[in-house]
N, C-alpha and C positions, 0 to 999 in steps of 0.2 A: 831810800824808793820811799817813796807816799803808797799812801799804801789806791791809789788809784794805779799807779806809775803797777803792784803788787797784785795784781786781773791781769796785764798784757803779761806779762813775766812770770814765773816762777819762785822757788823757791833759790831757786840752779842756775841761775841766769836764763834762762833761753825763754823764744814764746811760747808763750800757750799753744796746744790748737785750738782753741779756739783764737784766738787771736788770731796765729796764723787762719783761720775758715775767713774771716771776717775781712783782714789785710789780703785778701784774693778773692774778695767779693769786690773789696774798693782799689782795686787794680790798674782797672783797669780809668778809672776815672782821671788822664792822664792820657797825651798818650803813648808817650817814653811808655817803654818795654821795663822798664832796668831792674822797676817795685817786682815782677812777673817773671821773671829775671832771675831775682834775688830770690826770693823766694821759692824758682824751682830749685837751684843750687843748694836747698836747706831740704827740702826732698829727698835729695840723695843725697845727701851727708849725715840724715835723718836712716834713708833703707841702708846706710852703709855703714850704719853704728849698730843696726840690728845684725846689717851680717856678720860681722866679727866679731861679736856678743852667741850669735850661734859656731862661729871657727875657732872661739875658745871650748866652746864644750864637742865642736868636731875631733877639734889636729890639739890635741893636750897637751900631746910634746912642741908643739909652738905657741905654748898664753902671752906667755912673756909677749912671746909678738908681738898676736896681738890686743893686747892686755892695748901698749902702746898706743894702739892703730886708735881702740875705741880710745881712750885717753883725748889721739890728737881728733879727732871727731866731735867730741867732748865739745873742747876747744873752737871748732871750726863750727859748728854751731850760737855756742856763743855768746862769737864775733859778729858772726854774720845777727843771731836776735840781731844785736844791741845795731847790728847798720842795718835793717831792715822797721827797726820800732824808728832813729831821727832820724832816715829818710820817711818817712811816714810822717812823720810831726812838721821836718820842712818842703812835704810837699802841700801839706793839712790835710791829713786824713787823721790826725788827732790831736783832737783842737790842745785847747789850754791847759785844763785839768784831766789829763791823758785821755780820754773817752773818747771810740773813735766815731766820729761823723757817718753819721744817714748819710742817706742817697737823697736825701728828699727830695 
């Protein structure tokens, strides 16, 4: 992974919050709502992950289950992040140097 991509993706393979924000600003550049819907799903997955972390503390008897759910949410986040990044490239939101294009 090159340095520019590292600015879009965190070390753990997830889109950074800044990247999500910038992609959200550009998601209406195409008529199709797929980018917008994927960004919404990503937000739901991230919210669920936070929820499971709270469950680990609130329900210690079920910690193993909630740790598994958190891990599953992490995997979904990484998959959605990779999908969104590739879609953004395919739709021209990200240029060949891995920079998010401005809306000029």
